C-alpha positions in Angstrom: -93.0 10.1 -131.5 -91.6 10.6 -135.0 -88.2 12.1 -135.3 -89.5 15.0 -137.4 -91.6 16.2 -134.4 -89.2 15.8 -131.5 -90.3 16.8 -127.9 -89.2 20.1 -126.7 -88.6 21.3 -123.2 -87.7 24.8 -122.1 -85.8 25.7 -119.0 -83.7 28.5 -117.3 -81.0 26.2 -116.1 -79.8 22.6 -116.7 -78.7 20.3 -113.9 -76.5 17.3 -114.9 -75.9 14.1 -113.1 -72.5 12.7 -114.0 -72.2 8.9 -113.8 -74.4 7.2 -116.4 -75.6 10.6 -117.8 -72.7 12.4 -119.2 -69.8 10.0 -118.2 -70.1 6.2 -118.7 -68.2 4.8 -115.8 -70.1 1.6 -115.5 -67.1 -0.5 -116.0 -65.3 0.9 -112.9 -68.5 1.0 -110.8 -69.1 -2.7 -111.6 -65.6 -3.7 -110.9 -65.3 -2.0 -107.5 -68.8 -2.9 -106.3 -68.6 -6.6 -107.4 -65.4 -6.9 -105.3 -67.0 -5.2 -102.3 -70.2 -7.2 -102.6 -68.4 -10.5 -102.9 -66.2 -9.6 -99.8 -69.3 -9.1 -97.8 -71.0 -12.3 -98.9 -73.5 -10.6 -101.1 -74.8 -11.4 -104.5 -72.9 -9.0 -106.9 -75.7 -8.8 -109.4 -78.2 -7.9 -106.8 -75.9 -5.3 -105.4 -75.5 -3.7 -108.8 -79.1 -3.0 -108.9 -78.9 -0.7 -105.9 -75.5 1.2 -106.5 -76.4 3.5 -109.3 -77.1 7.1 -108.3 -76.5 6.9 -104.6 -73.5 7.8 -102.5 -71.5 4.7 -101.5 -72.4 4.8 -97.8 -76.2 4.9 -98.8 -75.8 1.9 -101.0 -74.0 0.0 -98.2 -76.7 0.9 -95.8 -79.4 -0.4 -98.2 -77.5 -3.8 -98.7 -76.4 -4.2 -95.1 -79.2 -2.5 -93.0 -78.0 -3.9 -89.7 -74.4 -2.7 -90.0 -73.3 0.4 -88.0 -73.4 3.5 -90.2 -69.8 4.4 -89.1 -68.6 1.2 -90.9 -70.4 2.3 -94.0 -68.8 5.7 -93.9 -65.4 4.0 -93.4 -65.9 1.6 -96.3 -67.1 4.5 -98.4 -63.8 6.3 -98.1 -62.0 3.3 -99.3 -64.4 2.8 -102.1 -64.0 6.4 -103.2 -60.2 6.0 -103.2 -60.4 2.9 -105.3 -62.8 4.4 -107.8 -60.8 7.5 -108.2 -57.7 5.5 -108.9 -59.5 3.4 -111.5 -60.3 5.3 -114.7 -60.0 2.4 -117.2 -63.0 2.4 -119.4 -64.3 5.8 -118.4 -65.6 7.5 -121.4 -68.1 10.2 -122.3 -71.6 9.2 -122.9 -72.3 9.7 -126.7 -73.1 13.4 -127.4 -72.0 14.6 -124.0 -69.1 16.6 -125.3 -71.3 18.4 -127.8 -73.9 19.1 -125.1 -71.4 20.6 -122.6 -69.9 22.7 -125.4 -73.4 24.0 -126.3 -74.2 24.9 -122.7 -70.8 26.4 -121.7 -72.2 29.9 -121.6 -75.7 28.9 -120.2 -76.7 28.4 -116.6 -75.9 24.8 -115.7 -74.5 22.7 -112.8 -73.2 19.2 -112.1 -75.1 17.4 -109.4 -73.3 14.1 -108.6 -73.0 11.6 -105.8 -69.3 11.5 -106.4 -67.0 13.6 -104.3 -65.0 16.4 -105.8 -61.9 14.3 -106.3 -63.7 11.4 -108.0 -65.8 13.8 -110.1 -62.6 15.6 -111.4 -61.0 12.3 -112.1 -63.9 11.0 -114.1 -64.6 14.2 -116.0 -61.0 14.5 -116.9 -60.7 10.8 -118.0 -63.8 11.4 -120.2 -62.4 14.5 -121.6 -65.2 16.7 -120.4 -65.0 20.2 -118.9 -65.9 20.6 -115.2 -68.9 22.9 -114.8 -68.2 26.0 -112.6 -71.2 25.3 -110.5 -71.3 21.8 -109.0 -72.8 20.0 -105.9 -70.7 17.0 -105.1 -71.0 14.4 -102.3 -69.2 16.4 -99.6 -71.5 19.4 -100.1 -74.7 17.6 -99.0 -75.9 15.9 -95.9 -78.1 13.3 -97.6 -77.6 11.2 -100.7 -79.9 10.9 -103.6 -82.9 10.1 -103.7 -82.9 13.0 -101.3 -83.4 16.2 -103.4 -81.0 18.3 -101.4 -78.3 18.3 -104.1 -80.6 19.4 -106.8 -82.2 22.0 -104.7 -78.8 23.4 -103.6 -77.7 23.6 -107.3 -80.8 25.4 -108.3 -80.4 27.9 -105.5 -76.7 28.6 -106.4 -77.6 29.3 -110.0 -80.4 31.5 -108.8 -83.4 29.7 -110.3 -86.5 28.1 -109.0 -86.6 24.3 -109.2 -89.6 24.4 -111.6 -87.4 26.4 -114.0 -84.7 23.7 -114.0 -84.5 20.5 -116.1 -82.4 17.6 -114.6 -80.6 15.0 -116.6 -80.4 11.6 -114.8 -79.9 7.9 -115.5 -80.7 6.1 -112.2 -83.8 5.5 -110.1 -82.3 7.3 -107.1 -81.5 10.3 -109.3 -84.8 10.6 -111.0 -86.6 10.4 -107.7 -84.3 13.1 -106.3 -85.0 15.4 -109.2 -88.7 14.7 -109.0 -88.7 15.4 -105.3 -87.0 18.7 -106.0 -89.9 19.7 -108.3 -87.9 19.5 -111.6 -88.7 18.0 -114.9 -86.4 15.1 -115.8 -84.6 14.0 -118.9 -83.9 10.3 -118.5 -80.6 9.1 -120.2 -79.8 5.5 -121.1 -81.4 2.1 -120.4 -81.8 2.4 -116.6 -84.0 5.5 -117.0 -86.4 4.1 -119.5 -88.7 2.5 -117.1 -88.8 5.5 -114.8 -91.3 7.7 -116.6 -89.1 10.7 -117.1 -90.5 13.7 -119.0 -88.4 12.7 -122.0 -86.2 9.7 -122.5 -83.1 9.3 -124.8 -80.8 6.5 -125.2 -77.9 8.9 -125.2 -77.2 12.6 -125.9 -76.7 12.6 -129.5 -80.2 13.5 -130.5 -80.3 16.6 -128.2 -80.2 20.1 -129.7 -79.8 23.1 -127.4 -80.7 26.7 -128.4 -80.9 29.8 -126.2 -83.6 32.4 -126.8 -83.2 36.1 -126.2 -85.5 35.8 -123.3 -83.0 33.6 -121.4 -84.9 30.4 -122.0 -83.0 27.3 -122.9 -84.8 25.2 -125.5 -84.1 21.5 -125.6 -85.2 19.6 -128.7 -84.9 15.8 -128.5 -84.8 13.2 -131.2 -84.9 9.9 -129.3 -83.7 7.9 -132.3 -80.7 10.1 -132.7 -79.8 12.9 -135.2 
């Protein structure tokens, strides 16, 4: 679609995934998960195709389906500590600081598979403000692609799922938002093949305006501003 006629979505609230969507933490994720996969005799490249978007224990269960879940939870606690301590290379996704500044006074929430401590560490490392409303790993009983996190965030903001637009980068995340009944903005290369309502390489081409009726208008220019 030509940049002169960018697609537009309207919403009452915006729900933002963190890793890969507003924070580029791929370097840390790959370092930690390559080490874990190698230690368990798995192909690191194959493992990296599964990790994005899910909580760690869910990734481990997918990669080692015969292992007791208690061991996955135990390993996940170790993984979270390692990822929290390692912020080298954590940077904002291009356009994320401008987006978060633009929506500071508008209904929005963070919906992430990271726990609260890891989310704070990465948002701080990326220089991004932590949204007041957030649903982190310890606040849900099921990992993405289960829609629980998105549904809980919508409820806390006081809006129906159909009135929300979710920003996601991963297959698990897009599936979760879809299952919640939300429209999806796919961010980055992982989301391109997942048929989101709108796909952008990063957030630099996004323009946010709020109407007097409370509607949030999102105008996208996929090729950038």
